[in-house]
C-alpha positions as CSV (number, residue, x, y, z in Angstrom):
1,M,3.8,25.7,-86.6
2,A,3.6,25.3,-90.4
3,A,5.1,27.7,-92.9
4,T,3.7,31.2,-92.6
5,E,2.4,33.2,-95.6
6,D,5.7,35.1,-95.0
7,T,7.6,31.9,-95.8
8,R,5.4,30.8,-98.6
9,N,5.6,34.1,-100.5
10,G,9.3,34.2,-99.9
11,R,10.1,30.8,-101.3
12,R,7.6,31.2,-104.2
13,A,9.6,34.3,-105.2
14,L,12.8,32.4,-104.7
15,G,11.6,29.5,-106.7
16,A,10.5,31.8,-109.5
17,I,13.9,33.5,-109.4
18,T,15.6,30.2,-109.6
19,L,13.6,29.1,-112.7
20,M,13.5,32.5,-114.4
21,A,17.3,32.9,-114.1
22,L,17.6,30.0,-116.5
23,T,14.9,31.0,-118.9
24,L,15.1,34.8,-119.2
25,P,17.8,36.4,-121.4
26,G,19.9,39.2,-120.0
27,V,18.5,41.7,-122.5
28,M,15.2,42.3,-124.1
29,P,14.5,40.8,-127.6
30,A,15.8,43.0,-130.4
31,Q,15.3,40.7,-133.4
32,A,12.6,38.8,-135.3
33,E,11.1,35.8,-133.5
34,E,13.0,32.7,-134.4
35,P,12.9,29.2,-132.8
36,P,16.0,28.2,-130.9
37,E,18.6,26.3,-133.0
38,Q,20.0,24.2,-130.1
39,A,18.5,22.4,-127.1
40,Q,19.5,23.6,-123.7
41,I,19.6,22.0,-120.2
42,G,20.7,23.7,-117.0
43,V,20.7,23.2,-113.3
44,K,20.8,25.8,-110.5
45,Y,21.2,25.7,-106.8
46,L,20.0,28.5,-104.5
47,H,20.7,29.0,-100.9
48,Y,18.8,31.7,-99.0
49,Q,18.9,32.9,-95.4
50,D,17.1,35.8,-93.8
51,G,17.1,37.3,-90.3
52,Q,15.9,40.2,-88.2
53,D,17.5,42.3,-85.5
54,N,15.9,42.2,-82.0
55,H,16.2,45.8,-80.8
56,T,12.6,46.6,-79.9
57,Q,11.3,45.1,-76.6
58,Y,7.6,44.7,-77.0
59,P,5.2,43.9,-74.1
60,F,5.8,40.4,-72.6
61,Y,9.4,40.3,-73.9
62,D,11.3,38.0,-71.5
63,G,14.8,38.9,-72.6
64,T,15.8,35.3,-73.7
65,Q,15.5,35.7,-77.5
66,G,19.0,37.1,-78.2
67,K,20.0,40.0,-80.4
68,T,19.0,38.5,-83.7
69,L,16.4,36.0,-85.0
70,D,17.6,33.7,-87.8
71,R,14.4,33.4,-89.6
72,I,13.9,31.4,-92.8
73,K,16.4,29.3,-94.6
74,V,15.7,27.9,-98.1
75,D,17.7,25.4,-100.2
76,A,16.3,25.2,-103.7
77,P,17.8,23.0,-106.5
78,S,16.2,23.4,-109.9
79,V,16.4,22.2,-113.5
80,F,15.5,23.7,-116.8
81,V,15.3,22.2,-120.3
82,S,14.5,23.9,-123.7
83,L,13.9,21.8,-126.8
84,P,13.6,23.1,-130.4
85,L,10.9,21.3,-132.4
86,G,11.0,22.8,-135.9
87,R,8.9,26.0,-135.7
88,W,7.9,25.0,-132.1
89,S,9.8,24.9,-128.9
90,L,9.2,23.3,-125.5
91,D,10.5,24.8,-122.2
92,A,10.1,23.1,-118.9
93,S,11.5,23.6,-115.4
94,G,11.1,22.2,-111.9
95,V,12.3,23.3,-108.4
96,V,12.2,21.8,-104.9
97,D,12.3,24.2,-102.0
98,Q,13.5,22.9,-98.6
99,V,12.4,25.4,-96.0
100,S,13.1,25.7,-92.3
101,G,13.2,28.3,-89.6
102,A,10.7,30.7,-87.9
103,T,8.9,34.0,-88.5
104,P,7.1,36.3,-86.0
105,R,3.4,35.9,-85.7
106,Y,3.0,39.7,-85.3
107,Y,5.2,42.7,-86.1
108,S,8.9,41.8,-85.8
109,D,8.4,40.6,-82.2
110,V,10.7,37.6,-81.9
111,S,8.9,36.4,-78.7
112,G,6.0,35.5,-81.0
113,A,8.1,33.4,-83.4
114,T,8.1,29.6,-83.7
115,K,10.1,28.0,-80.9
116,S,13.1,25.7,-81.6
117,P,13.5,23.6,-83.6
118,G,11.1,25.7,-85.8
119,M,9.1,24.6,-88.8
120,K,10.1,22.6,-91.8
121,D,8.4,22.4,-95.1
122,E,9.0,21.3,-98.7
123,R,7.5,22.9,-101.8
124,K,7.6,21.2,-105.2
125,A,6.9,23.3,-108.3
126,G,7.1,22.9,-112.1
127,D,6.1,24.7,-115.2
128,V,5.9,24.0,-118.9
129,K,5.6,26.3,-121.9
130,V,5.0,25.5,-125.6
131,T,5.8,28.2,-128.2
132,R,4.8,28.4,-131.8
133,Y,7.0,30.7,-133.9
134,L,5.3,32.7,-136.7
135,E,6.8,34.8,-139.5
136,R,7.0,37.9,-137.3
137,G,5.8,36.8,-134.0
138,A,5.1,33.9,-131.6
139,I,2.3,32.4,-129.5
140,A,3.2,30.8,-126.2
141,V,0.9,28.7,-123.9
142,G,2.1,27.8,-120.4
143,A,1.0,26.0,-117.2
144,A,2.5,25.8,-113.7
145,Y,1.8,23.9,-110.5
146,S,3.2,24.0,-107.0
147,S,2.4,22.0,-104.0
148,E,3.2,22.1,-100.3
149,H,1.4,20.5,-97.3
150,D,-1.0,23.4,-96.7
151,Y,-1.1,25.2,-100.1
152,R,-1.7,24.2,-103.7
153,S,-1.4,26.6,-106.7
154,T,-2.2,26.1,-110.4
155,A,-1.6,28.7,-113.1
156,L,-2.3,29.0,-116.9
157,S,-1.0,31.6,-119.3
158,V,-1.1,32.6,-122.9
159,E,1.0,35.2,-124.6
160,E,1.3,36.6,-128.2
161,R,4.3,38.6,-129.5
162,F,4.4,40.2,-132.9
163,S,6.9,42.6,-134.6
164,S,6.9,45.3,-137.2
165,E,8.3,44.6,-140.7
166,D,11.6,46.2,-139.8
167,N,11.7,44.2,-136.5
168,N,12.5,47.4,-134.6
169,T,9.2,47.3,-132.6
170,T,7.7,44.3,-130.8
171,W,4.3,44.2,-129.1
172,N,3.1,41.6,-126.7
173,V,-0.2,40.8,-125.0
174,G,-0.7,38.2,-122.3
175,L,-3.4,36.6,-120.2
176,A,-2.8,34.6,-117.0
177,A,-4.9,33.0,-114.3
178,T,-3.9,31.5,-111.0
179,Y,-6.0,29.3,-108.7
180,D,-4.9,28.6,-105.1
181,K,-6.3,26.3,-102.4
182,I,-5.4,26.9,-98.7
183,N,-5.6,24.4,-95.9
184,P,-3.5,25.6,-92.9
185,V,-2.5,23.0,-90.3
186,N,-4.1,25.1,-87.5
187,Y,-7.5,24.7,-89.2
188,K,-8.2,28.4,-89.0
189,V,-9.8,28.0,-92.4
190,V,-10.5,24.8,-94.4
191,D,-10.5,24.6,-98.2
192,E,-10.2,28.3,-98.7
193,R,-9.8,29.5,-102.3
194,K,-8.0,32.4,-104.0
195,G,-8.1,33.2,-107.7
196,T,-6.3,35.9,-109.7
197,G,-6.6,37.0,-113.3
198,E,-3.9,39.1,-115.0
199,L,-3.8,41.0,-118.3
200,T,-0.5,42.4,-119.7
201,F,0.3,44.7,-122.6
202,G,3.8,45.6,-123.7
203,V,5.9,47.2,-126.4
204,T,9.7,46.9,-127.0
205,Q,11.3,49.5,-129.2
206,A,14.9,49.6,-130.7
207,L,15.8,53.3,-130.3
208,S,19.2,52.9,-131.9
209,P,21.7,50.1,-132.6
210,R,22.7,50.3,-128.9
211,D,19.5,51.3,-127.2
212,L,16.5,49.2,-126.4
213,A,13.4,50.4,-124.4
214,Q,10.4,48.5,-123.1
215,L,7.1,49.5,-121.5
216,S,4.8,46.9,-119.9
217,L,1.4,47.5,-118.3
218,T,-0.3,44.9,-116.2
219,Y,-3.7,44.8,-114.4
220,S,-4.4,42.0,-111.9
221,A,-7.8,41.2,-110.3
222,G,-7.9,38.8,-107.3
223,R,-10.7,37.3,-105.3
224,G,-10.7,35.0,-102.3
225,Y,-8.7,34.4,-99.2
226,F,-5.8,36.9,-98.9
227,S,-5.4,36.7,-95.1
228,D,-2.5,34.9,-93.4
229,P,-3.9,32.1,-91.2
230,Y,-0.7,31.9,-89.2
231,K,-0.6,35.5,-88.0
232,L,-2.6,37.0,-85.2
233,Y,-5.4,39.5,-85.9
234,D,-4.9,39.1,-89.6
235,Q,-8.1,39.8,-91.5
236,R,-7.8,41.2,-95.0
237,P,-10.3,42.1,-97.8
238,R,-11.3,39.3,-100.1
239,V,-10.7,41.5,-103.1
240,R,-7.2,42.6,-104.2
241,N,-6.8,44.4,-107.5
242,A,-3.4,45.8,-108.7
243,S,-2.0,48.0,-111.5
244,I,1.7,47.6,-112.5
245,A,3.7,49.7,-114.9
246,T,7.3,48.8,-115.8
247,L,9.8,50.7,-117.9
248,R,13.1,49.2,-119.0
249,W,16.0,50.7,-120.9
250,N,19.2,48.9,-122.0
251,H,22.2,50.8,-123.4
252,Q,25.4,49.3,-124.8
253,F,28.7,51.1,-124.2
254,E,30.6,49.8,-127.2
255,S,33.9,51.4,-126.2
256,L,33.7,49.7,-122.8
257,D,32.3,46.4,-124.0
258,A,29.6,46.8,-121.4
259,T,25.8,47.1,-121.1
260,L,23.7,49.1,-118.7
261,R,20.3,47.5,-117.9
262,S,18.0,49.8,-116.0
263,S,14.3,49.6,-115.0
264,Y,11.6,51.4,-113.0
265,R,8.4,49.7,-111.7
266,Y,5.3,51.2,-110.2
267,Y,2.8,49.1,-108.2
268,G,-0.5,50.1,-106.7
269,D,-3.3,48.0,-105.3
270,S,-6.7,48.1,-103.6
271,F,-5.1,47.3,-100.3
272,G,-3.7,50.9,-100.4
273,I,-0.1,49.9,-101.1
274,H,1.9,52.1,-103.5
275,A,5.4,50.9,-104.3
276,H,8.3,52.0,-106.5
277,T,11.3,49.9,-107.6
278,M,14.4,51.2,-109.4
279,E,17.1,48.8,-110.5
280,A,20.4,49.0,-112.5
281,D,22.7,46.2,-113.7
282,W,26.1,46.8,-115.3
283,V,27.1,43.9,-117.5
284,Q,30.9,44.1,-118.0
285,A,32.6,41.7,-120.5
286,L,36.1,40.7,-119.4
287,G,37.4,39.1,-122.5
288,S,35.5,36.7,-124.6
289,L,34.9,34.1,-121.9
290,F,34.0,36.0,-118.7
291,A,31.4,38.6,-117.6
292,L,30.9,40.4,-114.3
293,T,27.6,42.0,-113.4
294,P,27.2,44.2,-110.3
295,S,23.6,45.3,-109.5
296,L,21.7,47.7,-107.3
297,R,18.0,47.7,-106.5
298,Y,16.0,50.2,-104.4
299,Y,12.4,49.5,-103.3
300,T,10.0,51.7,-101.3
301,Q,6.3,51.2,-100.4
302,S,3.5,52.8,-98.4
303,S,1.6,50.7,-95.9
304,A,-1.7,48.9,-96.5
305,S,-4.8,50.9,-95.4
306,F,-5.6,48.3,-92.7
307,Y,-2.1,47.8,-91.4
308,Y,-1.7,48.9,-87.8
309,D,1.6,49.8,-86.0
310,P,2.6,48.4,-82.6
311,V,0.8,49.7,-79.5
312,A,3.1,49.4,-76.5
313,D,0.2,49.3,-74.0
314,S,0.0,45.7,-72.8
315,N,-3.7,46.0,-72.4
316,V,-4.0,46.3,-76.2
317,Y,-0.8,44.6,-77.5
318,P,-0.6,42.7,-79.9
319,G,-4.1,43.4,-81.2
320,P,-5.3,46.6,-83.0
321,V,-7.1,49.4,-81.2
322,G,-10.8,49.0,-81.3
323,S,-12.5,46.4,-83.5
324,P,-11.7,47.2,-87.2
325,R,-13.2,45.1,-89.9
326,Y,-9.8,44.6,-91.5
327,S,-6.5,44.5,-89.7
328,S,-3.0,43.1,-90.1
329,A,0.3,43.4,-88.2
330,D,2.2,41.7,-91.1
331,Q,5.3,43.8,-91.5
332,R,5.3,43.1,-95.3
333,L,2.3,45.4,-95.4
334,S,4.0,48.2,-93.5
335,A,5.8,51.3,-94.9
336,F,9.5,50.7,-95.5
337,G,12.4,51.0,-98.0
338,A,14.9,48.4,-99.0
339,L,18.2,48.0,-100.8
340,T,19.6,45.0,-102.6
341,F,23.2,44.7,-103.7
342,G,24.2,41.9,-106.1
343,L,27.2,40.6,-107.9
344,K,27.1,37.9,-110.7
345,G,30.0,36.2,-112.5
346,E,29.5,34.2,-115.7
347,L,32.0,31.9,-117.5
348,H,31.4,30.6,-121.1
349,L,33.4,27.7,-122.5
350,G,32.1,26.5,-125.9
351,N,28.6,25.2,-125.4
352,W,29.0,25.3,-121.6
353,S,28.3,28.1,-119.2
354,T,28.4,28.6,-115.5
355,D,27.4,31.5,-113.2
356,L,27.6,32.4,-109.6
357,K,25.5,35.2,-108.1
358,V,25.4,36.6,-104.5
359,E,22.9,39.1,-103.1
360,R,22.4,41.1,-99.9
361,Y,19.0,42.5,-99.0
362,E,18.5,45.2,-96.3
363,Q,15.1,46.6,-95.2
364,R,14.5,49.6,-92.9
365,A,11.4,51.5,-92.1
366,N,13.2,54.8,-92.3
367,W,14.5,54.1,-95.8
368,R,11.1,54.8,-97.2
369,V,10.9,57.7,-99.7
370,G,7.9,60.0,-99.6
371,G,7.0,59.8,-95.9
372,K,8.0,58.2,-92.6
373,G,8.1,54.4,-92.5
374,S,6.2,52.3,-90.0
375,P,7.8,52.6,-86.5
376,A,9.1,49.9,-84.2
377,I,9.9,47.4,-87.1
378,D,13.3,46.0,-86.5
379,P,15.8,45.9,-89.4
380,F,15.4,42.9,-91.7
381,W,18.1,41.3,-93.9
382,A,18.6,38.4,-96.3
383,N,21.5,36.8,-98.1
384,S,21.4,34.5,-101.1
385,V,23.9,32.6,-103.2
386,Q,23.0,31.0,-106.5
387,L,25.2,28.7,-108.6
388,G,24.2,27.5,-112.1
389,V,25.5,25.3,-114.9
390,A,24.0,25.0,-118.4
391,T,24.9,23.5,-121.7
392,R,23.6,23.7,-125.3
393,F,23.6,20.7,-127.8
């Protein structure tokens, strides 16, 4: 069986993390827009492994699946380059995801997962961004493309940032569009399409010499095929609109030579999912060469309106009760809570820098805040290790 949507979304996110870790600064911009003075090149390598416990015995369980299911493994090397060109700059990155493993076709029932040796897939992705720096702002235009054997995605974006005369306030507005083409190997659909448009407004404010705050508002409108062709009884609406609000606050503790980076994010969409994410990073300098950053993130969401929980009756399982227009047993659409623990170390030697980051993700239905989580979903976990090296010249 080819990669599931579960797998695709996972490694798209992982690929994005790999690329963004090279391109995004640790803090929000707090000065006037200026082109970079030096070129930069960097490489990163990400290893990811997830798995799921096997506690719940669904109908037709034969007892041979073991106590855990090692699900998806991803190995993703990537490269990033940034080139200053006078009042312009060029940023480009690329990643190759090698993916293998298996995921359940419904719920967390391991008896419905791909049998050994599982699936294998490769995703290649790249993006490029050109930025023009103005007196008190910048305009950036970007494009991205990713390809795998059953999925193609193309994206375009444009963003403008402009600052007040004292450079204490920066506004930004952005537009983005994504176009996807889906051709699953089981031929459930052929040449399906999905398009998404996104509008973002944001403001960054220096509250004091040691405090920086940012508010970002995003509206996303999607049309097309949102179902997962590799999951049973998965039929989703062909419209998915989403509203997102993100609030960030960074504070420098001068006496400790440390910075607290915190954020809150709200997400709500027309599928009926409402999610909250709270995150905090503590960036601790240890001398002039080394920094250590522990991090903690909590996530909670409600279920989609058409998500259905397991029914133990073998006359119904694994399908939904009745004949609803829309239905999905995808556990990513269920109600749950999750915690992520991370630790990152950075070493800077002249124009060279290297970093190592490890993360542990744990997901439980009963960790949801604001109501009970979806029942009978076995605990899910993921580990990732990321190593990077970069230099300026």
